[in-house]
C-alpha positions in Angstrom: 237.4 101.3 211.6 240.1 100.4 209.0 238.4 100.8 205.4 240.5 97.6 204.4 238.0 94.9 203.6 238.5 91.5 205.4 237.0 88.0 205.3 233.8 87.6 207.2 233.4 91.3 207.6 229.7 90.9 206.6 229.3 88.2 209.2 230.8 90.5 211.9 228.6 93.3 211.2 225.5 91.0 210.9 226.5 89.6 214.2 226.9 93.1 215.9 223.6 94.3 214.3 221.9 91.2 216.0 223.4 91.8 219.3 222.9 95.6 219.5 219.4 95.7 218.1 218.1 93.0 220.8 220.3 94.3 223.8 221.1 97.4 225.5 224.7 98.8 224.7 225.9 97.9 228.3 224.3 94.3 228.1 225.8 93.5 224.6 228.5 91.2 224.6 231.6 91.7 222.2 232.5 87.9 222.9 229.1 86.9 221.7 229.6 89.2 218.5 233.1 87.6 217.8 231.8 84.0 218.5 228.8 84.5 216.3 230.8 86.0 213.4 233.3 83.2 213.6 236.3 85.4 213.8 239.3 85.7 216.1 239.7 88.6 218.6 242.8 89.5 216.8 240.8 90.0 213.4 238.1 92.0 215.4 240.8 94.5 217.1 242.7 94.9 213.9 239.5 96.4 212.4 237.8 97.8 215.5 239.3 99.5 218.5 236.4 98.2 220.9 232.8 97.7 221.4 231.9 101.5 221.2 233.6 101.7 217.9 231.7 99.0 216.1 228.5 100.3 217.8 228.8 103.8 216.3 229.8 102.5 213.2 226.6 100.3 213.0 224.5 103.3 213.8 226.2 105.5 211.3 225.6 102.8 208.5 222.0 102.5 209.8 221.5 106.5 209.3 223.2 106.4 206.0 221.1 103.6 204.5 217.9 105.1 205.8 218.6 108.4 204.3 219.6 106.8 201.0 216.4 104.8 200.9 214.2 108.0 201.9 215.9 110.1 199.3 215.6 107.8 196.6 211.7 107.0 197.1 210.9 110.8 197.9 212.1 111.6 194.3 209.4 109.5 192.6 206.7 111.3 194.7 204.8 114.4 193.3 204.7 115.7 196.8 208.6 116.1 196.7 208.3 118.4 193.5 205.2 120.6 194.4 204.5 120.2 198.2 205.7 122.5 201.0 208.3 121.4 203.2 205.9 120.2 206.0 204.4 117.9 203.4 207.8 116.6 202.7 208.6 116.0 206.3 205.5 114.0 206.6 206.2 112.0 203.6 209.7 111.3 204.9 208.1 110.0 208.0 205.8 107.5 206.0 208.9 106.3 203.9 210.9 106.1 206.9 208.3 103.8 208.2 208.5 101.7 205.1 212.3 101.6 205.6 211.8 100.1 209.3 209.5 97.5 207.9 212.0 96.4 205.2 214.9 96.7 207.6 213.4 95.5 211.1 216.9 95.0 212.7 217.9 98.6 211.8 214.6 99.8 213.4 215.4 97.8 216.5 218.8 99.2 216.6 217.3 102.6 216.7 214.7 101.7 219.1 217.5 100.2 221.4 219.5 103.4 221.0 216.7 105.6 222.3 216.8 103.7 225.5 220.2 104.7 226.0 219.3 108.0 227.0 221.0 109.3 230.1 223.9 107.0 229.4 227.3 108.2 228.2 227.2 106.2 225.1 224.1 107.9 223.9 225.7 111.4 224.0 228.9 110.2 222.4 226.9 108.5 219.6 224.6 111.6 219.1 227.5 113.9 219.0 229.3 111.7 216.3 226.1 111.5 214.3 225.7 115.4 214.4 229.2 116.0 213.5 229.0 113.9 210.5 225.8 115.8 209.4 224.4 112.7 207.9 220.9 114.2 208.0 220.4 116.5 204.8 218.0 118.7 207.0 219.9 121.8 206.6 220.0 121.6 202.8 216.1 120.7 202.7 215.5 123.6 205.1 217.4 126.2 203.2 215.6 125.4 200.0 212.2 125.7 201.6 213.1 129.1 203.1 213.9 130.4 199.5 210.6 128.7 198.3 208.8 130.7 200.8 207.5 127.9 203.0 208.3 129.7 206.3 207.3 133.0 207.9 209.2 135.9 206.2 209.7 137.7 209.4 211.9 134.9 211.0 215.7 134.9 210.4 216.9 132.0 208.1 219.4 131.2 210.9 216.7 130.9 213.5 214.5 128.8 211.3 217.3 126.1 210.8 218.2 125.9 214.3 214.7 125.6 215.4 213.8 122.7 213.0 217.2 121.0 213.7 216.3 121.1 217.4 212.7 119.9 217.1 213.8 117.1 215.0 216.9 116.0 217.2 214.7 116.0 220.4 211.6 114.4 218.9 212.6 111.0 220.9 213.0 113.2 224.1 209.2 113.7 223.8 207.9 110.4 222.3 210.1 107.8 224.0 207.7 105.2 225.5 207.4 101.7 224.0 204.1 102.4 222.4 205.5 105.7 220.9 208.0 103.4 219.1 205.5 101.4 217.1 205.6 102.4 213.6 202.0 103.5 213.4 202.4 105.7 216.5 205.8 107.3 215.2 203.9 108.3 211.9 201.0 109.5 213.9 203.0 111.7 216.3 205.2 112.8 213.6 202.2 114.2 211.6 201.1 116.1 214.8 204.7 117.2 215.3 204.7 118.8 211.8 201.7 120.4 211.9 202.8 122.0 215.3 205.9 123.1 213.5 203.8 124.5 210.5 201.4 126.5 212.8 204.6 128.3 214.4 206.9 128.6 211.4 205.0 128.3 208.3 203.7 131.5 206.5 200.0 132.5 207.2 198.7 131.2 203.7 200.1 127.7 204.9 198.8 127.8 208.1 195.2 128.4 206.6 195.7 125.0 204.8 195.8 123.0 207.9 
């Protein structure tokens, strides 16, 4: 997308969010988006190459806004200062649920994205999000390693790769309609984090579970 702002940019992004958060990518209509935004096709194609580009732009925006929300709110919690990384993961999940309640369209966009698994657009978008390194997981994990939150018999590179893999594939395990309900997301993430803590956490922390 060209970074230059334009008239009705907000309307266009809102129309696209409405479309992609309520329909699967293949069923989403670019014509509906353009019509709802009240812009010409020429204006759209000047700023976006096609439907795929605006879809990925929205996904990236959603992830960025979510992590800004999480980081802002986690700093005011005492857990973020004194807790181990596994408690921080659980806190992030709870704050993430608060974000979903405040921004339901972004949450619905995420739910629709999960349904794209097995489709080409899912792999394309996932790769873009990974390449952009929007999720600050590596930095958080590296700090926790230095702090001693993990077993000291495991190499740092191994821990980082495993943590990234587990979180990147959470939705491969919990991908039913029920799993995408907010209360179930939090519950499953708690179980998931406890599972990680048992395998990766140091022995002293494992006794705290």
